[in-house]
matplotlib code that plots the C-alpha trace (Angstrom):
import matplotlib.pyplot as plt

x = [-3.6, -5.7, -8.6, -6.4, -4.5, -7.7, -9.1, -5.9, -6.3, -9.9, -9.2, -6.4, -8.7, -11.4, -9.3, -8.0, -4.5, -2.9, -2.6, -2.2, -2.4, -2.6, -5.6, -4.9, -1.8, -0.9, 1.7, 0.2, 2.2, 1.2, 2.4, 5.2, 3.8, 5.4, 8.8, 7.8, 5.2, 8.1, 10.3, 7.7, 6.5, 10.0, 8.7, 10.9, 11.1, 10.6, 10.2, 8.3, 7.3, 4.5, 2.8, 3.5, 6.9, 8.0, 6.3, 6.5, 4.9, 3.6, 3.6, 0.6, 1.9, 0.3, 1.9, 0.5, -2.6, -5.7, -5.1, -1.6, -3.1, -5.7, -2.9, -1.1, -4.2, -5.0, -1.4, -1.8, -5.3, -3.9, -0.8, -2.9, -5.5]
y = [-12.7, -10.6, -10.3, -9.2, -6.7, -5.4, -5.1, -3.1, -0.8, 0.0, 0.4, 3.0, 4.7, 5.2, 8.0, 9.4, 7.9, 8.0, 4.3, 2.7, -1.0, -2.3, -4.8, -8.3, -7.3, -8.2, -5.2, -2.1, 1.3, 4.1, 7.5, 6.8, 6.7, 8.2, 6.7, 4.8, 2.8, 2.4, 0.8, -1.3, -3.0, -2.9, -1.1, -0.3, 3.4, 4.2, 7.3, 7.9, 11.4, 10.2, 8.7, 11.6, 11.2, 9.5, 5.8, 2.6, -0.7, -3.8, -7.3, -9.3, -12.9, -16.0, -15.5, -11.9, -12.5, -10.2, -9.7, -8.4, -5.9, -4.9, -4.2, -2.1, -0.2, 0.6, 1.8, 3.9, 5.5, 6.4, 8.0, 10.2, 11.5]
z = [-4.0, -6.7, -4.4, -1.4, -3.8, -4.9, -1.3, -0.2, -3.1, -2.3, 1.4, 0.6, -1.7, 1.0, 3.0, -0.3, -0.1, -3.7, -4.8, -8.3, -9.3, -12.8, -13.6, -12.6, -10.7, -7.4, -6.9, -5.3, -5.6, -3.4, -2.1, 0.6, 4.1, 7.2, 7.9, 10.8, 8.8, 6.1, 8.7, 10.4, 7.1, 5.6, 2.5, -0.4, -1.3, -5.0, -7.1, -10.1, -11.2, -13.3, -10.3, -7.9, -6.7, -3.6, -3.6, -1.9, -3.0, -1.6, -3.5, -2.2, -2.2, -0.7, 2.7, 3.0, 5.0, 4.9, 8.7, 8.0, 5.3, 7.9, 10.4, 7.8, 7.0, 10.5, 11.1, 7.7, 8.8, 12.2, 10.6, 8.2, 10.6]

ax = plt.figure().add_subplot(projection="3d")
ax.plot(x, y, z, "-o")
ax.set_aspect("equal")
plt.show()
């Protein structure tokens, strides 16, 4: 789980998407993506002024496969281009 969480954080950082994760955490907080992605992946909206305002998060659990994370990244990348 931690390796996949770290992988996702690194992938989100590549295009410069704001993302935060505490060391040894499987929860990743990031700038809230467009609404279509929020709906598709059932992301919970968060808000924290310390981290830039409107956020979402993903908890990488055992059932969250790398393939699913890759699909999420492909959708996010398309949405921000």
